[in-house]
DODREN-441696 format. One record per atom (N, C-alpha, C): x, y, z. Coordinates in steps of 0.02 Angstrom, whole numbers, plus 32768, in hexadecimal, padded with zeros to 4 digits. Layout:
BEGIN
XYZ ...
***
This chain:
BEGIN
D2712F2224AC D24F2F362473 D2662F162436 D2AB2F172427 D2BC2EF723EC D2AE2EB323E8 D2A82E89241F D2982E42241D D24C2E392410 D2252E672417 D1DF2E662408 D1D82E8823BB D1F52EB823A7 D1DF2ED12361 D2052E9D232E D23F2E8A2330 D2562E592300 D2372E2022F1 D2232DED232D D1F42DB82316 D1AE2DD222F7 D1962E0C230C D15E2E2822F0 D16A2E3022A1 D1992E4D2295 D1A42E52224D D1B12E1A2224 D1DA2DEB2240 D1E32DAA2220 D19F2D862215 D16E2D852246 D12E2D6F223F D10A2D8B220D D1092DD22205 D0E82DF821CF D1032DE1218E D1432DE2218D D16B2DD12149 D1502D872130 D1502D5D2155 D13E2D1B2152 D0F52D1C212D D0CE2D40215B D0892D432148 D07B2D5D20FE D0A52D9420F2 D09B2DAE20AD D0B32D7B2071 D0E22D4E2083 D0F22D242050 D0CC2CF62039 D0952CE7206D D05C2CB72068 D03B2CC0201C D0332D07201A D00F2D1E1FD7 D0472D2A1F9E D0752D4F1FAB D0A52D5D1F7C D0CC2D2A1F62 D0D12CE51F80 D0F02CAE1F5B D0CD2C921F25 D0972CA91F1D D06D2C8C1EDD D0772CBD1E9E D0922CFA1EAB D0952D2B1E76 D0C02D181E3D D1012CF91E59 D1302CE21E25 D1122CB51DF3 D0E72C871E0A D0C22C531DD9 D0952C7A1DB2 D06A2CA11DDB D0352CC81DB1 D0592CF61D7B D08C2D1A1D8F D0AC2D431D5C D0C12D211D1F D0E32CE61D35 D1032CC01CEE D0C52CA31CC0 D08D2C921CE5 D04A2C871CBE D0302CC21C95 D0392CF61CBA D00F2D2F1CA0 D03D2D481C5E D0862D471C6B D0B22D461C2C D09D2D2C1BF2 D0972CDF1BFB D0872CA91BD7 D04C2CC81BAA D01A2CDA1BC9 CFD72CF11BAD CFE32D2C1B86 D00D2D5C1B9B D0142D971B6F D0382D831B36 D0682D541B39 D0912D461AFE D0662D281ACF D0332CFB1ADF D0082CDE1AAF CFD92D041A8C CFC22D3C1AB4 CF932D751A99 CFAF2DAE1A7E CFF62DAE1A77 D0152DF11A5D D0112DEE1A15 CFF52E2E19FA CFEB2E3819B6 D0372E461993 D0582E5B19B7 D0A22E681999 D0C82E281991 D0C72DF619CA D0D92DBC19BF D0BE2D8C1984 D07A2D9D197C D0592D711950 D0712D8418FE D0882DC118FD D0A52DCC18B9 D0E72DA318B2 D1012D9818DB D1402D7418D3 D13A2D2718D5 D1032D0F18FF D0F02CC81903 D0AE2CC418EE D0982CB518B2 D04F2CB1189A D0232C8518B5 D0442C5518CE D0122C1C18F7 CFF32C38192E D0062C6E194E CFF02C89197F CFA72CA21974 CF9E2CB1193B CF522CC5191B CF2A2C971922 CF402C561922 CF052C271925 CED82C2C1960 CE992C1D1953 CE5E2C341983 CE6A2C0B19C2 CE722BCA19C4 CE802BAA19FD CEBA2BC21A2F CEF22BD31A03 CF252BED1A2E CF112C2D1A53 CEF42C571A27 CEDA2C991A46 CEB12C961A7F CE7E2C621A7F CE542C541AB3 CE7D2C411AEA CEAA2C0F1ADF CECB2BF81B1B CEF52C3B1B3A CF152C5C1B09 CF352CA01B2A CF0F2CC91B52 CED52CDB1B2A CEA02D041B5A CE882CE71B99 CE772CA71B9B CE672C871BE1 CE9E2C8D1C07 CEDB2C841BFB CF1A2C851C2D CF1A2CCE1C41 CF1E2CF31C15 CF332D4C1C27 CEF62D631C49 CEB72D5D1C3C CE852D711C62 CE7E2D571CA5 CE7B2D0F1CA8 CE7C2CF51CEC CEB32D0B1D1C CEEC2D0E1D07 CF202D201D26 CF222D681D41 CF082D971D10 CF052DE21D22 CEC62DE31D53 CEA32DBD1D57 CE652DBF1D93 CE872DB51DD1 CEBA2D861DCE CEDF2D7E1E16 CF0B2DAE1E27 CF292DD41DF7 CF632E0A1E00 CF2E2E3D1E12 CEF72E4E1DFC CEC72E861E09 CEAE2E7D1E4B CEA22E4C1E68 CE7E2E411EA3 CEB82E231EDC CEEC2E461EDA CF1B2E311F0C CF162E4C1F5B CEE42E791F5B CEC82E8C1F9A CEA82E5A1FC4 CE782E3C1FA1 CE5A2DF81FC0 CE912DC71FD0 CEC12DC31FA8 CEEC2D871FB9 CF1B2D9C1FF4 CF2D2DDA1FF6 CF562DF42038 CF2E2DE52077 CEED2DF92070 CEC52DFE20A8 CEC02DB420C6 CEAB2D87209A CE9E2D4420B1 CEE92D2420C9 CF0E2D25209D CF592D0B20A8 CF6C2D1D20E9 CF762D5F20F7 CF8F2D752136 CF692D5D2170 CF2E2D67216B CF072D5021A8 CF0E2CFA21C3 CF132CD32179 CF1D2C8F218D CF612C7F21A0 CF8D2CA7217C CFD82C8F219A CFE72CB321E1 CFC82CE221F9 CFD22CF8223E CFA92CDE2272 CF722CB22261 CF502C8F228D CF6C2C5922B4 CF662C4422F0 CF8F2C182318 CF732BD3230C CF392BD72300 CF072B9822F8 CECE2B9E22C3 CEB32B6822B5 CE762B6A227A CE8B2BA82243 CEBA2B9B222C CED22BC821F0 CE9B2BD621B2 CE812B9D21AE CE442B9E217D CE0B2BCE218F CDF92BCB21D0 CDC42BF821E9 CDD62C3D21E2 CE192C4B21FB CE2F2C9321F8 CE2B2CB321BB CE3C2C8C2189 CE382C9F2146 CDF92CAA212B CDC72C88213F CD7D2C852124 CD682CC62147 CD7C2CD02184 CD5F2D0D21AE CD822D4E2183 CDB72D4F216F CDD32D842156 CDAE2D962115 CD9F2D6220EB CD772D6C20B2 CD3A2D9020B5 CD152D7E20EE CCD72D8F2105 CCD92DDA2115 CD0F2DE3213C CD182E292155 CD312E4C2124 CD552E3C20E3 CD602E6620B5 CD272E7D2092 CCF72E482086 CCBA2E5F2061 CC912E962086 CC932E8820CA CC712EBA20F6 CC912F0320F9 CCCC2F0320F3 CCF32F4520F1 CCEE2F6120A8 CCEB2F42207C CCDF2F61203B CC952F802031 CC642F582049 CC212F69204A CC122FA8207E CC332FA620BB CC292FD720E9 CC48302020CD CC88301B20AA CC9B3053207F CC6E306B204C CC5230492029 CC2430551FF2 CBE930712010 CBC0305E2049 CB8E30762063 CBA230BE2080 CBDD30C420A2 CBE930FF20CB CBF5313B208E CC1F312C2051 CC2431532028 CBDE316F200A CBAC313E1FFD CB7831521FDF CB4D317E200F CB46316C2050 CB2831942087 CB3A31DA208B CB8231D8208C CBA23219209A CBA73248205B CB9332332021 CB8B32521FE9 CBD332581FC0 CBFB32281FD5 CC44322C1FBB CC4E31F71F82 CC1C31CB1F68 CC2031A51F3A CC3531C01EFD CC6C31B31EE0 CC8331DA1EA1 CC6531BA1E68 CC5A31E31E31 CC3831CB1DEE CC6C31C81DC0 CC7031881DA5 CC9D31801D72 CCAE31AD1D39 CCDC31C01D20 CCF231F21CED CCEF31C01CB2 CCD231EA1C7B CCC731C41C3C CD0A31AC1C22 CD3631C91C2D CD8931B71C11 CDA131971C39 CDB231A31C76 CDDA318B1CAE CDCB31601CDB CD7D31581CE6 CD5A312C1D07 CD66314C1D54 CD7A31281D81 CD7E31381DC9 CDC7314B1DD6 CDF8314D1DA1 CE4531571DAD CE55318D1DE0 CE3931CB1DD4 CE4732081DF4 CE2132131E31 CDE931E61E45 CDC731F01E76 CDD631D91EC0 CE1231A91EB8 CE2431911EFB CDF731551F0F CDCE31451EE2 CD9931021EF0 CDA230D01EB7 CD8D30981EBC CD9830641E8E CD5B30331E9A CD6130061E6C CD212FCC1E73 CD472F871E81 CD392F681EB9 CD5B2F251ED5 CD1B2EF51ECE CD222EC11EAE CCF02E8E1EB1 CCB32EA51EAA CCAA2ED51E71 CC6E2EF91E60 CC4E2F2A1E96 CC792F411EC4 CC5E2F6F1F06 CC992FA81EF5 CC6D2FEE1EEF CC9930231EE8 CCA6303C1F26 CCEE30461F38 CD05304B1F89 CD4030881F7F CD5F308F1FBC CD9B30B31FC1 CDCF30891FA4 CDFB30AE1F7A CE3130881F5D CE6F308B1F93 CE7830551FBC CEA930521FEC CEE230171FD1 CED530071F95 CF002FD41F7D CF092F9A1FAA CF482F851FAE CF5D2F4A1FDD CF622F5F201F CF702F9D2032 CF752FAF2077 CF3E2FA820A5 CF072FB3208A CECB2FA820B1 CEBA2F6420B9 CED12F332090 CEBC2EEA2091 CEF82ED320C5 CF262EE820BA CF652ECF20F0 CF4C2EE6212F CF352F20213E CF1E2F392188 CEED2F0821A1 CEBD2EFD2170 CE882ED5217B CE8C2E8B2195 CEBC2E70216A CEDC2E2E217B CEFE2E2C21BC CF262E5821CC CF4E2E68220A CF152E65224A CEE62E922245 CEBA2E9A2270 CE8E2E4C2282 CE802E2F224D CE622DF62248 CE822DC2226D CEBD2DBF225D CEEC2D892288 CEF02D9822C9 CEFA2DD922DC CF072DF5231C CEBC2DE6234B CE842DF0232B CE3C2DE62353 CE312D9C2357 CE442D722318 CE3A2D2B231C CE622D06234D CEA12D1B235A CECA2CFC238D CEB52D0223D9 CE8F2D3923DE CE752D46241F CE342D392437 CE0E2D1F2404 CDBE2D09240D CDBA2CCC23F2 CDE62CB123CE CDCC2C6623B9 CDBF2C3523E3 CDD22C3E241E CDC42C13244F CD952C222490 CD752C592486 CD442C6E24B2 CD032C4724AD CCEB2C3324EA CCB32C0C24F1 CC762C362506 CC412C3F24E2 CC0F2C6624FB CBE72C522539 CBB22C77254D CB8B2C602580 CB3D2C7A256C CB132C502590 CAD12C562589 CAB92C3D254C CA7B2C5A2528 CA5D2C3324F4 CA7E2C4824B6 CAAB2C6824B0 CACB2C7C247B CB112C55246D CB232C2F24A6 CB5F2C0F24A8 CB7B2BE82470 CB432BCC2451 CB5A2BA3240A CB622BC923D0 CB4B2C0623D2 CB4C2C2F2399 CB8C2C602399 CB932C8223DE CBC82CAC23E0 CC052C90240D CC192C5C23FA CC582C3A2417 CC8B2C2323DF CCCC2C2523FE CD022C1623C4 CD122C31238E CD132C202356 CD1E2C482318 CCDF2C712301 CCAA2C552310 CC662C7F2309 CC772CC6232D CC8B2CC22363 CC952D042397 CCC62D2D2370 CCFA2D0B235B CD282D342328 CD062D5222EE CCE32D3A22CE CCC52D552296 CC962D9122AC CC712D8622DF CC3D2DB922FA CC6B2DF7230E CCA92DF1232A CCD42E26233B CCF12E4822F2 CD052E2122D8 CD1E2E3C228D CCEF2E572266 CCAE2E422264 CC7E2E5E2240 CC752EAA225C CC732EBC2293 CC742F0022AC CCB32F2D22A7 CCEA2F0322A2 CD262F2A2299 CD2B2F39224D CD1A2F12221F CD232F1A21D6 CCF62F5321C6 CCB82F4A21DA CC902F8B21CD CCA12FC721E1 CCB82FCC221F CCD730052237 CD1330182206 CD412FF221FE CD772FFD21D4 CD643017218A CD322FF0216D CD1A30102131 CD073059212B CCDA30692169 CCBD30A6216D CCF830DC217E CD2B30C821A6 CD6930F121B6 CD8E30FF2173 CD9130D0214D CDB830E2210A CD9F311B20EA CD63312520E8 CD44315D20BF CD5031A020D8 CD6731AC2117 CD7B31E02131 CDC731EB213A CDEB31B12145 CE2B31BB2162 CE5431B12118 CE3D318B20ED CE6B317920B3 CE7F31A9207E CE5331DB2072 CE663210203F CE9B32382055 CEA632512097 CEEC327420A1 CF223247209D CF24320320AC CF5531D320AB CF6131D12063 CF2F31C9202C CF3831C31FE5 CF6731FA1FD0 CF5B323B1FF0 CF8632741FC9 CFCC32771FED CFCD325B2026 D01832492044 D0453215201A D01531D81FFE D03931A61FE1 D05431BD1F99 D02031ED1F7E D03232041F39 D07632311F3F D07332551F7D D0B632821F7E D0EF32521F87 D0EE32161FA0 D12631DF1FA9 D15131E11F6B D11A31D31F32 D13631C91EF0 D16A31F61EDB D164323C1EF4 D18F32741EDC D1CE326F1F0F D1C432501F46 D20A32481F7D D22C32121F70 D20F31D71F5F D23D31951F5C D25E319A1F18 D29C31991F14 D2C7319C1ED5 D2CE314E1EBF D2D6314D1E76 D2E131071E65 D31930E81E83 D34E310C1E8F D38D30E91EB4 D37530CC1EF9 D35330EE1F17 D34030D61F5F D313309F1F55 D2E130A21F23 D2B0306F1F1A D2DB302B1F07 D30F302A1ED9 D32D2FF71ED3 D3612FE01F09 D37B30111F25 D3A32FFB1F5D D37B2FDE1FA0 D3462FF81FAC D31F2FDC1FE8 D30A2F941FD6 D2E92F8A1F92 D2D22F541F84 D3052F111F83 D33F2F1F1F7E D3732EE91F81 D38F2EE51FCA D3A12F1E1FE4 D3AF2F21202F D38E2F02205D D34E2F092060 D3272EEA2089 D30B2EA1207A D3272E7D204C D31A2E3A2045 D31E2E0B2087 D3512E1720AF D3602DE120DF D3242DF12111 D3002E28211B D2D22E302147 D2872E282129 D28A2E1820E9 D2452E0720C5 D21E2E4920BF D2332E7E20D7 D20D2EBE20D6 D2142EE12085 D2432EB7205E D2412EE4201E D2042EDE1FF6 D1D62EB02009 D1932EB31FE8 D16F2EF61FF5 D1842F0F202C D1582F46203B D16F2F832010 D1A82F821FEF D1D22FAD1FC8 D1AF2FAC1F81 D1AE2F731F66 D1982F751F1F D14E2F641F12 D1332F431F47 D0E62F351F37 D0B72F6E1F2E D0C02FA61F59 D0902FE21F50 D09730001F0A D0D12FEF1EE9 D0DC30211EB0 D0C22FE91E6D D0D62FA91E84 D0C62F7A1E3D D0792F621E42 D05D2F671E80 D0142F4B1E86 CFDF2F7A1EA5 CFF22FC71E9E CFC32FF11EB8 CFC730331E96 CF9F30581E9D CF94309E1E6E CFDD30BE1E7D D00B30B71EA2 D04A30D61EAD D07530CE1E67 D067308F1E49 D084307E1E10 D06630971DD0 D03630C71DCF D00C30D91D9A CFCF30A81D89 CFA030D11D67 CF6330B21D4D CF6230B61CFF CF3430931CE3 CF26308D1CA6 CEDF307C1C9D CEC030B21C6C CE7030A41C69 CE6130961C20 CE48305A1C1A CE3530451BCD CDF0302E1BCD CDC3305F1BAD CD7B30571BAA CD6530651BF1 CD3D303C1C10 CD2B30411C52 CD4A30191C86 CD8E2FFC1C78 CDAE2FD81CA0 CDEB30021CB2 CDFB30061CF3 CE3F30271D08 CE6F2FF21D22 CEA72FF11D0A CEDB2FC91D24 CF0A2FED1D52 CF192FC91D89 CF432FF51DBF CF7C2FCD1DCC CFB22FF11DDB CFFA2FD81DEC D0252FC71DA8 D0652FD71DB1 D0942FCF1D82 D0932F911D55 D08C2F5E1D7B D08B2F181D63 D04E2F0D1D35 D0142F161D4C CFDA2F0F1D26 CFD12F3F1CE6 CFEB2F7A1CF5 CFEC2FAE1CBA D0182F9B1C7F D0552F821C9B D0862F711C65 D0712F331C3B D04F2F001C5F D03D2ECC1C39 CFFB2EDD1C07 CFD82F011C26 CF9F2F1D1BFA CFB62F421BBC CFE12F6C1BC5 D0022F8E1B90 D0212F661B58 D0432F301B77 D0652F0F1B4A D02E2EE21B1E CFF92ECA1B44 CFCC2EA61B22 CFA72EC91AF1 CF9A2F0B1AFA CF702F371AD3 CF942F5B1A9C CFE32F501A97 D00C2F731A70 D0172FC11A81 D0032FCE1ABC D00930161ACB D04F302B1AE0 D06330681AD9 D0A7307C1AE9 D0A830701B39 D0E1306A1B4D D0ED305B1B94 D0EF309A1BBD D0CC30A21BEA D0CC30DB1C23 D0FF30E71C4C D103311D1C74 D14A31261C9B D14130FC1CDA D10F30D41CEE D10230AB1D20 D130306B1D1E D149305C1CD7 D174302E1CD4 D1BC302D1D02 D1C530651D15 D20C30641D34 D20330401D74 D1CC30371D97 D1B630191DD3 D1CC2FC61DCD D1CA2FB11D8F D1CE2F681D7A D2282F5A1D73 D24C2F8B1D7B D2942F881D6C D2AD2F5D1D9A D2932F451DD4 D2AB2F211E0F D2BB2ED51DE9 D2A72ECC1DB8 D2B82E7D1DA3 D2F52E8C1D79 D3112EC71D64 D3452EC11D38 D38E2EA21D60 D39C2EB81DA3 D3D72E961DC2 D3CE2E451DC5 D38F2E3B1DD5 D3812DEF1DD8 D3902DCC1D9E D3822DE81D59 D38E2DD21D22 D3D82DC91D08 D3FB2E021D20 D4472E021D05 D4722E071D3B D46D2E2C1D72 D4992E391DA1 D4B82DFA1DBF D4882DCD1DC9 D49F2D991DF9 D4D22D601DD0 D4D82D6B1D93 D50B2D4C1D68 D54D2D6A1D88 D5592DA31D84 D58E2DC71D98 D5A82DB41DDC D5702DAD1E06 D5812D9B1E50 D5982D561E56 D5792D261E2D D5942CE31E2F D5D42CE21E13 D5E42CFF1DD3 D6292D021DB9 D65E2D1C1DED D64E2D551E0F D6802D6C1E44 D6922D371E82 D6602D111E95 D6622CDE1EC1 D6902CA51EA4 D6822C951E6A D6A42C5C1E48 D6F02C6B1E44 D6F62CAD1E2B D73E2CBE1E18 D7612CCD1E59 D7422CE11E92 D76F2CEA1ECF D7702CA51EF7 D7502C6A1EE4 D74D2C351F0C D79A2C1F1F00 D7AD2BF21F32 D7EE2BCE1F39 D7EC2BA31EF5 D8272B9E1ED7 D82C2B751E9A D8142B381E9C D8212B0B1ED1 D8022AC81ED6 D7BB2ACC1EE5 D7972B081EF3 D7482B061EFE D72C2B201EC5 D7492B421E98 D7282B6F1E66 D6F12B331E47 D7042AFE1E28 D6D12ACD1E05 D6972ABB1E2F D6A42AB31E6D D6702AA31EA1 D6422AE41EAD D6652B161EAF D6442B5B1EB9 D6112B6F1E80 D62C2B601E44 D60D2B761E07 D5CA2B431E06 D5DB2B071E0F D5A42AD21E0C D5632AE51E44 D57D2B081E7E D54A2B171EAF D5272B5E1E94 D54E2B8D1E7C D5322BDB1E74 D50C2BDF1E29 D52E2BC21DF8 D5092BCE1DB3 D4C32BC11DB4 D4B22B7C1DCE D4652B751DCD D4432BB21DF1 D45A2BC31E2D D43C2BF41E4B D4362C3D1E2B D46B2C561DFF D4672C7F1DDC D42E2C801DA1 D4342C3E1D7C D4022C351D50 D3B32C491D62 D3B02C2B1DAB D3712C1D1DC9 D3562C6F1DD2 D37D2C9C1DEF D37E2CDF1DF9 D3612CFE1DB3 D38B2CF21D78 D37F2D0A1D36 D3392CF61D1D D3312CB71D17 D2FF2C9A1CFB D2B82C971D23 D2BB2C991D6A D2842C921D93 D27B2CCB1DBC D2A62CFC1DBE D2A62D321DEB D2A82D211E35 D2C52CE11E4E D2C42CCD1E91 D3102CD41E9D D3242CFE1ECB D36B2D0E1EDC D37F2D001F19 D34E2CED1F4C D35E2CE01F8E D38F2CAB1FA5 D3932C751F76 D3C82C3D1F80 D4022C5F1F7A D4142C8A1F4A D45F2CA91F3A D4622CE11F6C D4372D091F7E D4352D421FA8 D44B2D261FF3 D42D2CF5200D D4442CDE2049 D4842CBA2054 D4AA2CB02025 D4ED2C962024 D5202CD4203E D5102D112037 D53F2D422044 D5252D7D2069 D4E12D86206C D4BD2DC52093 D4D52DD120DF D4DA2D8B2102 D4EB2D8A2141 D53B2D832152 D5602D622128 D5A72D522137 D5CC2D8C211C D5B72DB420DC D5D62DDE20CB D5AA2E2320B5 D5982E4620F3 D5662E8520E0 D5792EAF20B8 D5BF2EC420B8 D5D32EF4208D D5C62EE82044 D5CD2EA42035 D5B12E971FF2 D56F2EA41FE4 D5462E8F201A D4FF2E9C2014 D4EC2EE82015 D50F2F14202E D5012F5F202B D51A2F6C1FE6 D5582F581FC4 D5662F661F82 D52A2F471F51 D5192F111F5A D4DC2EF41F2E D4A82F211F29 D4902F3E1F62 D45A2F6C1F60 D4682FA61F3F D4A12FC61F4D D4B630031F29 D4BD30011EDB D4D92FC61EC7 D4DD2FB81E81 D4912FB31E62 D4652F8B1E87 D4252F861E67 D4002FBF1E61 D3F92FE91E91 D3DF30291E95 D40430571E58 D43A30581E4B D45F30831E1D D44A306B1DD2 D44A30291DC6 D439301C1D7F D3E730221D7B D3C430271DA4 D37830401DA2 D37630871D89 D39330B21DA9 D3A930F31D92 D3C230F71D46 D3F230CF1D32 D41130D51CF3 D3D830BA1CC1 D3B230851CCD D37F306F1C9D D34D30AB1C90 D34030D11CC8 D311310F1CC1 D33231441C91 D36E314D1C9B D38D317E1C7D D39731741C35 D39831341C20 D3AB311C1BD9 D365310C1BC0 D32431231BDF D2E331211BC0 D2CF30CE1BB0 D2F030A91BD1 D2E130631BC2 D29A30511BE0 D26930361BB5 D227301C1BCC D2202FD61BB7 D2512FB11BC4 D2502F701BB6 D2452F441BE6 D22D2EFE1BE3 D2292ED21C08 D2692EB91C21 D26B2EBB1C6B D2B82EA61C8B D2A92E6D1CB9 D2742E501CC2 D26F2E171CEA D2682DD11CC4 D2982D9B1CE1 D28F2D601CC5 D2B02D641C7B D2EB2D4D1C7B D31C2D541C39 D2F12D451BF7 D2D82CF91C02 D2AF2CE91BC0 D2762D051BB5 D2592D111BE5 D2102D301BD5 D2192D7A1BBF D2502D981BDE D2522DE01BCD D26A2DE81B83 D2922DB31B68 D2B82DB71B2B D2782DB11AF9 D24B2D821AFD D21D2D6A1AD4 D1E52DAF1AD5 D1DE2DD11B0D D1A12E051B10 D1CC2E3B1AF2 D2032E4C1AFE D2292E891AE2 D2242E871A95 D2442E4B1A7C D2462E431A34 D1F72E4A1A1A D1C62E361A2F D1822E321A10 D16E2E7D1A1E D17E2EA51A50 D16C2EF21A54 D18D2F171A2B D1D22F081A18 D1F42F3319ED D2222F631A16 D25A2F7019E9 D28B2F9C1A08 D26C2FDB1A15 D2462FF819E5 D226303E19EE D203304A1A2F D1DE301E1A44 D1AB30211A80 D1E030191AB7 D2152FEF1AAF D2392FD51AF7 D2802FE61AFF D2A02FF31AC4 D2E530031AC2 D30F2FCF1AEA D2F62F921AD1 D3122F5E1AF6 D3632F4D1AE6 D37F2F631AAB D3CC2F5A1AAC D3ED2F781AE1 D3CD2FBB1AF0 D3F42FD71B33 D3F52FAF1B6F D3B12F901B7F D3B02F671BB2 D3E92F2E1BB6 D3F12F101B7C D41C2ED81B85 D4602EF21B87 D4702F271B6B D4B72F451B70 D4C32F501BBA D48C2F6F1BD7 D49A2F7F1C21 D4982F3D1C4A D4742F0B1C33 D47F2ED21C5F D4C12EB51C5A D4E42EB41C27 D5282EA61C1A D5562EC41C49 D5472F051C4D D56D2F411C6E D55E2F291CBB D52C2F261CCB D5202F111D16 D5462ED11D2E D5432E991CFD D5662E5E1D10 D5B62E701D1D D5CC2E971CEE D6122EB31CFC D61B2ED11D3A D5E92F041D4F D5F92F2A1D8D D5F62F091DC6 D5C22ED81DC4 D5C12EA81DF5 D5FF2E851E02 D6182E5E1DD6 D65C2E411DD0 D6842E631DE9 D6932EA31DD0 D6D62ECF1DE8 D6C92EE31E3A D6922EF71E42 D6852F101E85 D68D2EDC1EBB D66E2E9F1EB0 D6722E6A1EDC D6B52E411EE4 D6DD2E441EA7 D70E2E261EA6 D7452E551ED0 D7442E9C1EBE D76C2EC31EE4 D7682EBD1F3C D7212EBE1F4A D7142EC81F91 D72A2E811FAB D7162E4B1F8B D7282E041FAC D76F2DFC1FBD D79D2E0E1F87 D7E82E091F8F D8012E3A1FC3 D7EF2E721FBA D8092EAE1FED D7F62E9B202B D7BA2E872042 D7A12E79207F D7A22E32209B D7B82E0B206B D7BF2DC0207F D77A2DA62099 D7452DB1206C D7002D9B2089 D6F42D532075 D6D22D3B20A8 D6CA2CEF20A6 D68C2CD9207B D6932CE12034 D6612CD62009 D6672C8E1FFB D6372C6F1FCA D63B2C2A1FC5 D6752C131FA3 D6952BDA1FB8 D6CC2BC71F9A D7172BD61FB1 D7072C091FDF D7502C2B2001 D7662C11203F D72D2BE32059 D7392BBF2098 D76D2B832080 D7932B6920B2 D7BC2B2A20AA D7872AF020A4 D7942AC62075 D7712A922061 D7602A63209F D7212A5820AA D6FF2A2D20EA D70E29EA20D4 D71429BC2108 D719296E20FC D6D7295A20CC D6E8292820A6 D6AB2911207B D67F28ED20A9 D69328CA20DC D66228A32104 D66D28BD2151 D64828F02162 D655290D21A3 D63528DF21DA D64F28DD2210 D63928AD223F D5F228B62257 D5CF288B2257 D57D28902263 D577289722AE D54628C922C1 D53C28CB2303 D50728952316 D4FE287A2351 D4C9284D235D D482287C2368 D44C2867235F D40F287E2369 D3F8287A23B1 D3E228B223CE D3C728AF2415 D39E28772427 D3A82863245C D37428222474 D33528452492 D3072819249E D2CA283924BF D2D228572505 D30028452523 D30D2862256C D32C28AA2561 D35028B9252C D37528F9251C D336292324FE D30F290924DE D2DB292D24B7 D2A9294224F7 D2A829182521 D273291E2562 D295295C2585 D2CF295A2595 D2EE299B25AE D2E429D5258B D2EF29D0254F D2E82A18252A D2A22A38252F D2742A052533 D22E2A27252F D2222A352573 D2392A1625AB D2382A2E25EF D2532A8425EE D28E2A8025DF D2B32AB725E0 D28B2AF025B9 D2692AE8258D D23C2B172566 D1FD2B22258F D1E62B0025C3 D1AE2B0C25E7 D1762ADA25DD D18D2AA625BD D1612A6E25B6 D1312A7C2570 D1112A462562 D0EA2A4D2522 D0BA2A7D2522 D0962A8A255C D0612ABA2556 D07D2B042552 D0C42B0C2556 D0DF2B4C2550 D0F42B5C2511 D0F12B2924E3 D1122B2F24A8 D0D52B322476 D0C82B71245E D08F2B872439 D09D2B8023E9 D0D22B9723D5 D0E22B8D2389 D1312B792385 D1332B50234F D1792B3A2336 D17E2B4422F0 D1A12B7422D0 D1A32B732283 D1E82B91227C D1F22B942236 D2302BB22215 D2262BC321D9 D25F2BED21AE D2562C08217B D2692BDB2145 
***
């Protein structure tokens, strides 16, 4: 059972990254657009009021907001394409068509069953459990429904894309066209089922917000990185109704990330949902403490080399929120440090909330610019940077203590390896042939991949 579950989770995690990998670039562009259109920043930098710059800022901000607001489509298509064993482009296209079918089926079912909500004049569809996606009013399943549909599409596609039909319809209902036929029915059924099954699920999800504490949120978001399942911790809060909603006029913004950026852009006070964005705090500050502890605990003759290796990784984590290169240097070789890392990350999220900090915490340079333009009254950003320095010191102290007390094999503590290790000869054709034969032959090898 373990040998089946773990590979399945690994494949699922990798499929999720197919869509999530674009969010770091999209987020940086969104921040750039928000800075260019910020009224507060324009008071400090008057040239931002120039019409061409404001137009450029609006183009960047609105276009990237459209991407963030339609993550459900990206997840559905991305997961289906990533998990398809062949003809991935066809699987992605079928997933997109299935998504449109499911949306429409949900809308038709809500209408025919008399469940279609009428937008409130002030809050729109916020409290109804329904939303508008691509112009279609439907049940608000957030990214959960699209992930499920993407998984179903991949499963159906892999089992039907090679089917050959018979009779007069063999040319129409064969191969990927048969996959689409099956998915059209499945998507319509799923869209209908959402209308009946999802309202109780929504109530249960809303209850989770009261049970999952900020410490557990930050703890699991770091702890699960080696499995890739940390995306399932922060994503529902940052990109779905779990993280809060904001209605401005007739438009409803959903998820802590989109709400935060909208509030910043419009000069509104930041709502409580910003706490779900604190996962960026440790990325921005804590990894400097980790790198400093590793350098300090390295052998004296290795410290300069260790610093050259680790400091760029710490800056990458702080400036681009990409932590995996540094994470994988110790999460497997020193799991006790990894556990301490998760505990510290969760604890500082709690401290940020207790100190009423509502500042931007992701991306050191971007957060500094946005906090300065938003002002200390709205963000309490001086407290953020004081806590940032405190977190660096805590990481350094705790990691140094554990490394030395337990003699952990962190970077730079191993004996220096030879500068020119003996090269191993490449396998010849005969050796490769024996390896393939041992794996059951070419026809037995369906997929070969890595992380």
